[in-house]
C-alpha positions in Angstrom: -27.9 10.5 6.5 -24.6 10.1 4.8 -23.9 12.2 1.6 -22.5 9.4 -0.6 -21.6 11.8 -3.4 -19.1 13.5 -1.1 -17.3 10.2 -0.3 -14.2 8.9 -2.1 -14.4 5.6 -3.9 -12.7 3.8 -1.1 -14.9 5.3 1.6 -18.0 4.3 -0.5 -16.7 0.8 -0.7 -16.3 0.6 3.1 -19.7 2.1 3.7 -21.3 -0.5 1.3 -19.4 -3.4 2.9 -20.5 -2.3 6.4 -24.1 -2.0 5.2 -24.0 -5.5 3.7 -22.5 -7.1 6.7 -24.5 -5.5 9.6 -27.4 -3.8 7.9 -28.0 -0.2 6.8 -28.7 1.4 10.2 -25.8 -0.1 12.1 -23.5 0.2 9.0 -24.2 3.9 8.7 -23.6 4.5 12.4 -20.3 2.5 12.3 -19.2 4.3 9.2 -19.9 7.7 10.7 -17.8 6.9 13.7 -15.0 5.5 11.5 -15.1 8.6 9.2 -14.8 11.0 12.1 -11.8 9.0 13.4 -10.1 9.1 10.0 -10.6 12.9 9.8 -8.7 13.3 13.1 -5.7 11.5 11.7 -4.7 14.4 9.5 -2.7 15.8 12.3 -0.1 13.1 12.0 3.3 14.3 10.6 4.1 11.4 8.3 7.5 13.0 7.3 8.7 12.9 10.9 7.6 9.3 11.2 9.5 8.4 8.0 12.6 10.1 9.2 12.5 8.3 12.5 12.2 4.9 10.8 15.0 5.7 8.4 17.2 6.8 11.3 16.5 3.6 13.2 17.2 1.5 10.2 20.4 3.2 9.4 21.7 3.0 13.0 21.0 -0.7 13.0 23.0 -1.3 9.8 20.1 -1.8 7.4 21.3 -0.9 3.9 18.1 -1.9 2.1 16.6 1.6 2.4 16.9 4.1 -0.4 16.8 7.8 0.0 13.8 9.5 -1.5 13.8 13.1 -2.7 
């Protein structure tokens, strides 16, 4: 059973879309798998990724990027 009150608005939309397209039982199972995968993505260092992208763009002469503070 999924605690719908603990979900964000976007997560609830995804759950309802899955239920509508494949049915409640399969939709709940698919959503549970997706939610577990999403929770594992918190380990990603987004700042490091942004810095790598900015470095690559600056080395290749792209002047459209702006520095963010």
